[in-house]
C-alpha positions in Angstrom: 138.8 -234.6 189.4 137.0 -231.2 189.0 133.1 -230.7 189.0 131.9 -227.4 187.2 128.4 -226.1 187.0 127.2 -225.8 183.3 124.1 -223.7 182.8 121.8 -223.8 179.8 120.0 -220.4 179.2 117.9 -221.5 176.3 118.6 -218.2 174.4 119.3 -215.6 177.1 123.0 -216.7 177.8 124.6 -213.5 176.8 122.2 -211.4 178.9 122.9 -213.7 181.8 126.6 -213.3 181.6 126.4 -209.6 181.5 124.1 -209.7 184.5 126.5 -211.7 186.4 129.4 -209.4 185.4 127.4 -206.5 187.1 126.1 -208.4 190.0 128.9 -210.8 190.9 131.9 -209.3 189.2 131.8 -212.5 186.9 134.9 -212.5 184.4 134.0 -214.1 181.0 137.3 -216.2 180.0 135.8 -217.8 176.9 132.8 -217.1 174.5 132.2 -219.0 171.2 129.0 -218.4 169.1 127.2 -221.1 167.1 128.5 -219.6 163.8 132.0 -220.1 165.1 132.0 -223.7 165.3 135.0 -225.1 163.6 133.3 -228.3 162.8 130.6 -228.0 160.2 129.9 -231.6 158.9 128.8 -232.5 155.6 126.1 -234.8 156.4 123.7 -233.7 159.2 121.2 -236.2 159.0 122.3 -237.5 162.4 122.9 -236.5 165.2 121.3 -233.1 164.7 123.3 -231.4 167.4 126.3 -231.7 165.0 124.7 -229.7 162.2 125.7 -226.2 161.5 123.8 -223.5 163.3 120.6 -222.2 161.7 120.7 -218.6 160.8 118.4 -217.7 163.7 120.9 -218.9 166.3 124.2 -218.2 164.6 125.0 -215.5 167.0 123.8 -217.2 170.1 126.3 -218.5 172.7 127.3 -222.1 171.8 129.8 -222.2 174.8 131.0 -219.8 177.5 133.3 -220.1 180.5 133.3 -217.6 183.2 134.7 -216.9 186.7 133.2 -215.6 189.8 135.6 -215.5 192.6 137.6 -218.7 192.7 134.9 -220.5 190.9 134.8 -221.5 187.1 131.3 -222.0 185.4 130.3 -222.7 181.9 127.3 -221.8 180.1 125.4 -221.9 176.7 122.2 -221.0 174.9 121.7 -224.7 174.6 118.8 -225.3 172.1 117.6 -221.7 172.2 114.2 -223.1 173.2 113.2 -220.2 175.3 112.3 -222.6 178.2 115.0 -222.2 181.0 114.4 -224.7 183.6 117.3 -224.6 186.3 115.8 -227.1 188.8 117.3 -229.4 191.4 120.2 -227.3 192.4 121.3 -224.1 193.9 124.6 -222.0 193.7 125.9 -221.3 197.0 127.8 -217.9 197.6 129.8 -217.3 200.8 129.9 -213.5 201.3 133.0 -211.9 203.2 130.4 -210.1 205.5 126.9 -209.1 206.1 126.9 -206.0 204.0 128.3 -208.0 201.0 125.6 -210.7 201.5 122.8 -207.9 201.6 124.2 -206.3 198.6 124.4 -209.7 196.6 121.1 -210.9 197.8 119.4 -207.7 196.6 121.1 -207.5 193.2 120.2 -211.3 192.5 116.7 -210.8 193.6 116.2 -207.9 191.2 113.8 -209.3 188.8 113.9 -212.7 190.5 112.2 -214.3 193.3 112.9 -214.5 196.7 112.7 -218.0 198.2 113.9 -217.4 201.7 114.7 -213.9 202.9 118.2 -213.0 204.3 118.0 -213.6 207.8 120.1 -214.9 210.7 120.1 -218.6 211.2 121.7 -220.9 213.9 124.4 -221.6 211.3 125.0 -218.1 209.9 124.6 -214.4 210.7 122.9 -213.9 207.2 121.4 -216.6 205.0 118.9 -216.5 202.4 117.9 -218.2 199.2 116.9 -216.3 195.9 116.1 -217.4 192.2 117.6 -214.9 189.9 115.7 -213.4 186.7 117.1 -216.4 184.7 115.8 -218.8 187.2 119.0 -219.8 188.7 118.8 -220.6 192.4 121.4 -218.9 194.8 122.1 -219.4 198.5 123.8 -216.5 199.9 125.6 -217.2 203.3 127.9 -215.5 205.7 130.4 -217.9 207.3 130.8 -217.7 210.9 
């Protein structure tokens, strides 16, 4: 069994992927736009999610896969509602050392919101929590 996070950016997926490439060294392994959907059904009365993409979202990301380190994640623009709501989870990143933790934390915090400053804890020499500019919560930790 394999579990992978699937993130919905509601119209900002491509921007988020570029941000993660810069900040986390993400590698995009697959990207499909709504206009590239090979299945364009004849009858679109139900369900609506199987209908051809409206012109205003045809260039948005229908599905993407990307790798950060050893982890694989997936993403989409979803319904392109503009209402990003990443709640109830955090992605945890184990940094190789304190300098890397500080760099990652600062880059993810740029345009985002610090939830807990990067600091020494009883379980780590450096641990902090931040929501990036897309609302994704991250926990940065240096393992003992």
